[in-house]
N, C-alpha and C positions, 0 to 999 in steps of 0.2 A: 781186626782180629776178633774172633769169637771163641770163648772158652769151650773146650770139649770135655772138661773135667780134670780132676786130679786124683792121684792114687799114692798111697804111702806104702813102701815096700822095703825089702832089705837087700843087701848085696847078695849076689849069686842067685837071685830070683828073677825069672823071666817076666817081663811086662809086655802086654799086647798094646800096640799102637792103635788108638781109635781111628775110625774111618771118617772121611769127610766127603762131601759131594764131589762128583767127577770134576777135575780141573783145578780143585783147590789144593793148597799145600797144608801139611800138618807139621807144626813145629812144637817144641817143648822146652821148658826150663826145668832145672833140677835144683833142689835144696838138699845138700849132703850133710848128714850128721856124722861127723868123723871122729869125735871124741878127743879127749885130752892127750892120749898117747900119740895120736896122729899129729897133733899140733907140736908136741915136744920133739917128735922125730923130724918134723919139717924144720923146726928152728935149729936143732942140733946138727942135723945131717942134711937130708933132702927128703921131700915127700915120697912115699912109696909110689910105684907105678900103678896107675889105675887104668883099667881098660873097659871098653864097652863092646860086648859081643852082640851080634845081631842075627836075626832070622833063624834062630834055633840051630845054628851051625857053628863051624869052626872059625869063620872069619871074625876079626875083631879090630877095633881101632884103639889107639892110645887116647885116653881122655884126660885133659888137663882140668883138675878140680877147680882151679881159679876161674874157669869159664862156665861153670855150672849154671849160673844165673842168667847167662846169655841165651838168646834163642838158638836152638839147634834144629836144623831141618831134618825131619825124619821121613817124610813122604813129600817129595817135590811135586809140583804141578806137572801135568802131562802136556800142557798146552804151550810150553816155551819153545818147542821145535828143536831140541838138541839133536845133533847128528848121532848116529848109533854108538860110536865109540865113547861119546861124552855124556851119555844119559846117566844122571846121578842115581845112586843106589836108593831104592825104596825100602825102608825098614818096616817090617811087619811086627817084630817083637825084638826086645833087647834085654840085656842084663849088664850090670856093672860088676866087676871083680877086681881084686887087688892081688898083685903077684908076690906080696911079702907074707910073712907069718903073722902080721899084725892083726889083732882081734879088735882093734879100736873102731872100726867102721860100724856104725850103728843103724843107719837108715837113710832112705832116700824118699823125697817127695817129688813126684813128677807132675807137672802141670802142663797139659796139652792144649793147643790152640789151633784153630782153623784160620787160614788166611785166604780169603776169596781172591781169585785171579780172573782177569778179564782178557779174553782172546780178541785182540785188536787187528788180527790179520784177516778176518772174514767179513 
């Protein structure tokens, strides 16, 4: 893996996914600053629903905050040979948002990486 840099942003703010050479994948990890009221709500009830919207549109995925430090594929490689119905989504931009009235979410650090892929079919 090679670092493509990091950016610190807030919730409800769009972040552009960095580019990598053709054939390489782009992955990211996230550090979420969620604040004390988020922690209290999580202990007493359950955590608020967090979502990741992508590509400046309406689609979004539910995001599990406990997985934030794991690698998340944002741009899969194009050389894996997926059949058309199974091609993974390529994310050009994204934002995190929460569906509750909680104001406890404070910030996000996004660290992006490039993973070189080798085409062994040719």
